[in-house]
C-alpha positions as CSV (number, residue, x, y, z in Angstrom):
1,M,79.4,26.8,29.7
2,S,81.0,23.3,30.9
3,D,83.7,25.5,33.1
4,R,81.8,27.1,35.0
5,P,81.1,26.1,38.6
6,A,77.9,24.7,39.6
7,L,75.5,26.6,41.9
8,T,75.8,25.4,45.3
9,Q,72.8,23.4,46.8
10,A,72.5,23.6,50.4
11,S,69.2,23.6,52.4
12,A,67.6,26.7,52.6
13,R,67.8,28.4,56.5
14,K,64.1,29.1,57.3
15,A,65.8,32.0,60.5
16,L,67.4,33.8,57.3
17,G,64.4,33.7,54.9
18,Q,65.4,32.0,52.3
19,H,63.4,30.4,49.3
20,F,66.2,29.7,46.2
21,L,64.7,30.1,42.7
22,F,67.0,27.9,40.0
23,D,64.7,29.2,36.6
24,P,67.2,30.3,34.5
25,D,64.6,32.2,32.3
26,I,62.6,33.7,35.8
27,L,66.6,34.5,37.0
28,K,67.5,36.5,33.8
29,R,64.4,37.9,33.4
30,T,64.9,39.6,37.2
31,A,67.9,40.1,36.5
32,L,67.4,42.9,33.2
33,A,64.0,43.7,35.2
34,A,65.1,47.4,35.5
35,G,67.6,47.5,32.6
36,P,70.8,46.4,30.7
37,V,72.8,46.0,33.4
38,E,75.8,45.5,30.8
39,G,79.3,47.4,31.9
40,R,77.3,48.5,35.0
41,D,78.3,48.1,39.2
42,V,75.2,45.7,40.4
43,I,74.9,45.5,44.1
44,E,73.1,41.8,44.9
45,V,71.9,41.0,48.0
46,G,71.5,37.3,49.1
47,P,72.4,35.8,46.1
48,G,72.2,31.9,48.0
49,P,73.0,29.1,45.5
50,G,73.9,31.9,43.0
51,G,71.2,31.7,40.8
52,L,70.8,35.6,40.3
53,T,74.5,36.2,40.5
54,R,75.4,33.9,37.6
55,A,72.8,35.8,35.5
56,L,73.7,39.3,36.2
57,L,77.5,38.6,35.3
58,D,76.1,36.9,32.2
59,A,74.6,39.7,31.2
60,G,77.7,42.1,30.9
61,A,77.7,43.8,35.0
62,K,81.1,45.0,35.0
63,T,81.4,44.8,39.0
64,L,78.6,42.7,40.7
65,T,78.8,43.1,45.2
66,C,77.6,40.2,46.8
67,V,75.8,40.6,50.3
68,E,75.4,37.5,51.9
69,A,75.5,36.0,55.4
70,D,75.2,33.0,55.5
71,E,78.9,31.5,55.6
72,R,77.7,28.5,53.4
73,F,77.3,30.4,49.7
74,A,79.5,33.2,50.6
75,A,82.2,30.8,50.4
76,A,80.9,29.0,48.1
77,L,81.0,32.4,45.4
78,N,84.0,32.9,46.9
79,T,85.9,30.3,44.4
80,W,84.0,31.9,41.6
81,P,86.8,32.4,38.9
82,E,84.8,36.1,38.4
83,A,85.3,36.3,42.5
84,Q,89.0,35.3,41.8
85,D,89.7,38.4,39.5
86,G,87.6,40.8,41.5
87,R,84.9,41.2,39.1
88,L,82.9,39.5,41.5
89,R,82.7,40.6,45.3
90,V,81.4,38.6,48.4
91,I,80.6,40.3,50.9
92,Q,79.9,37.9,54.5
93,H,77.3,39.5,56.6
94,D,74.1,41.2,57.5
95,A,72.9,43.4,54.7
96,R,71.4,45.4,57.5
97,K,74.2,46.6,58.9
98,V,76.4,47.5,56.3
99,D,77.6,51.1,55.2
100,W,76.8,50.9,51.9
101,P,78.3,54.3,50.8
102,R,81.3,52.9,51.8
103,L,81.4,49.4,49.8
104,N,84.2,49.9,47.1
105,S,81.7,48.8,44.8
106,I,79.2,52.3,45.4
107,A,82.6,54.4,46.4
108,D,84.4,53.4,43.1
109,A,81.4,54.0,40.6
110,T,81.5,56.6,37.9
111,E,77.4,56.3,37.7
112,P,74.7,55.2,40.6
113,V,74.7,51.5,41.6
114,M,72.1,49.3,40.2
115,I,71.3,47.2,42.4
116,V,69.2,43.4,42.4
117,A,68.0,41.4,44.0
118,N,65.6,38.0,45.3
119,L,65.3,39.7,49.0
120,P,65.1,37.7,51.8
121,Y,61.6,38.1,52.8
122,N,62.7,39.2,56.5
123,V,64.8,41.7,55.0
124,G,63.5,43.1,51.8
125,T,61.1,46.6,54.0
126,P,64.4,47.6,55.8
127,L,66.9,47.3,53.0
128,L,64.2,48.6,50.5
129,I,63.7,52.2,53.3
130,D,67.4,52.7,53.5
131,W,67.9,52.9,49.6
132,L,65.2,54.5,49.4
133,K,67.0,57.1,51.0
134,A,70.4,56.9,50.1
135,G,70.6,59.5,47.6
136,A,72.9,59.8,44.6
137,W,74.8,56.5,44.7
138,R,72.0,54.2,43.9
139,G,70.9,53.7,40.7
140,E,68.3,51.8,38.8
141,M,66.5,49.3,41.3
142,A,65.1,45.2,40.7
143,L,63.3,43.8,44.1
144,M,61.5,40.3,44.4
145,F,59.4,40.5,47.5
146,Q,56.0,39.2,48.9
147,K,54.1,40.5,46.3
148,E,52.3,42.0,49.5
149,V,55.1,44.3,50.0
150,A,56.0,45.1,45.9
151,E,52.0,46.5,46.2
152,R,52.5,48.3,49.2
153,T,55.3,49.9,47.6
154,C,54.1,50.8,43.7
155,A,50.5,51.9,45.5
156,Q,48.6,54.9,44.6
157,T,46.3,57.0,46.3
158,G,42.7,55.4,47.2
159,D,44.4,52.1,46.5
160,R,43.8,49.4,49.3
161,H,48.0,49.6,50.0
162,Y,48.6,53.1,49.9
163,G,50.6,53.8,52.8
164,R,54.1,54.9,54.1
165,L,55.8,53.2,52.3
166,A,54.2,54.3,48.7
167,V,54.8,57.7,49.7
168,L,58.2,57.4,50.7
169,T,59.2,55.4,47.6
170,A,57.3,58.1,45.2
171,G,59.3,60.8,46.5
172,V,62.6,59.6,45.1
173,C,61.3,56.9,42.5
174,D,58.8,56.2,40.0
175,A,58.2,52.5,41.2
176,V,55.7,49.4,39.7
177,I,55.4,45.7,39.7
178,S,57.3,44.6,36.8
179,F,56.5,40.7,37.3
180,T,54.9,38.1,40.1
181,L,56.0,34.5,40.5
182,P,54.1,31.8,42.5
183,P,55.3,30.1,45.3
184,G,56.1,27.0,43.3
185,A,58.7,28.8,41.4
186,F,60.9,28.8,45.0
187,R,62.6,26.1,46.7
188,P,61.5,25.5,49.6
189,P,58.4,27.8,48.2
190,P,56.9,30.4,50.4
191,K,53.5,30.9,51.5
192,V,52.7,33.7,49.6
193,D,52.5,34.9,46.1
194,S,56.1,37.1,44.9
195,A,56.5,40.0,42.7
196,V,59.9,41.8,41.6
197,A,59.0,45.6,42.1
198,V,61.7,48.1,39.7
199,F,62.3,51.6,41.2
200,R,63.4,54.4,38.0
201,P,64.9,57.2,40.7
202,L,63.2,60.5,39.5
203,K,65.3,63.5,37.7
204,D,66.9,65.8,40.3
205,E,63.9,68.6,39.8
206,K,60.8,65.9,40.5
207,R,62.8,64.5,43.9
208,F,61.8,65.3,46.8
209,D,64.7,67.0,49.1
210,D,63.3,66.5,52.8
211,I,63.2,62.9,52.4
212,P,63.3,62.3,56.3
213,S,61.0,64.9,56.6
214,L,58.6,62.8,54.5
215,E,59.1,60.0,56.2
216,K,58.0,61.5,59.6
217,V,54.9,62.8,58.6
218,A,53.9,59.9,56.6
219,T,54.2,57.5,59.9
220,A,52.5,59.9,61.4
221,A,49.3,60.1,59.2
222,F,49.3,56.3,58.3
223,G,50.3,55.1,62.2
224,Q,46.2,56.1,63.1
225,R,44.8,55.5,58.8
226,R,41.2,55.4,60.4
227,K,41.4,59.2,62.0
228,M,41.3,62.2,60.3
229,L,44.2,64.2,59.7
230,R,43.6,66.5,62.2
231,A,44.1,64.0,64.8
232,S,47.1,61.8,63.4
233,L,49.3,64.3,63.2
234,K,48.4,65.8,66.4
235,S,51.5,64.5,68.3
236,L,53.7,64.9,65.0
237,A,52.9,68.4,65.3
238,K,53.3,69.6,68.8
239,T,57.3,68.0,68.0
240,V,57.9,71.6,66.0
241,G,55.0,73.7,68.0
242,L,52.6,73.3,64.8
243,N,48.9,73.7,65.2
244,P,47.7,70.5,63.1
245,V,44.1,72.1,62.0
246,E,46.6,75.3,60.7
247,W,49.5,73.0,59.4
248,L,46.6,71.3,57.2
249,E,44.7,74.0,56.0
250,S,48.1,76.0,55.2
251,C,48.8,73.2,52.7
252,E,45.0,73.8,51.4
253,I,44.2,69.9,53.1
254,D,41.0,69.4,54.7
255,P,42.0,68.7,58.4
256,T,38.9,65.8,58.7
257,A,40.4,64.1,55.5
258,R,42.7,60.7,56.1
259,A,45.7,60.0,55.3
260,E,45.0,57.4,52.3
261,T,42.8,60.5,50.2
262,L,46.3,62.5,50.3
263,T,48.5,63.0,47.0
264,Q,52.2,62.5,47.0
265,T,52.1,66.4,46.1
266,E,50.0,67.0,49.3
267,F,52.2,65.0,51.9
268,R,55.1,66.7,50.0
269,A,53.1,69.9,50.9
270,L,53.1,68.5,54.6
271,A,56.8,67.6,55.1
272,R,58.4,71.1,53.5
273,K,56.3,72.9,56.6
274,F,57.3,70.2,58.7
275,G,60.9,70.5,58.2
276,E,60.5,74.5,57.8
277,A,59.1,73.7,61.6
278,A,61.6,71.9,62.6
279,A,64.5,73.9,61.4
């Protein structure tokens, strides 16, 4: 529509990991990758020029909260009509320092909040980990990362990219790669391909309830991934008075196995025993 404000034209800042998307078809596809946003409360991180912001608003988001560290884009988005009527909320802040549960869009929501974002490359992984740990307020997510990060998030047992991030993700979400994009889709083009990964929360009965323990176990197991588990888990076991071999055998896991061979079920069993010992 002609009365819509134009997207902000400003150069990307390398220090903020900015790579912008302007193709309306790609932006719409990203906005809807995790499902309909109509009538939903949505969070976007790193909106930049506002292309995905516009796509989310056009798709019918009830409220859209944008967290933007760059003052140029935060100021521009605050001039949009939707910002004046309260449907668009713009917070100029480093997303890594946001107290998410205290945001009005989360506190006031009547159902889990969706997160849709073309994430700056330098903050994608730590933000994802925070959101995986978030609990009931976080709903479906469609997140654009470097392709390798998306692959590490969605990997299965035995895959080349299988590691801590995949184990933690599978504890709380079903995750799949929706689509990939070449560097040329962005301005400026990054040096690697990108991908949109979609995360759908597991139902309560399938979700693992001790994510901190799961993260500690997976971090230790993959921290020395070439070692047998009896060796890679030795230091962690010592912190709670466990014998690593007995711990593994009590979970019906071969102590000579390596981390990349373990299933989500086996990691959960280890985490459950660890949590009980730590309590």
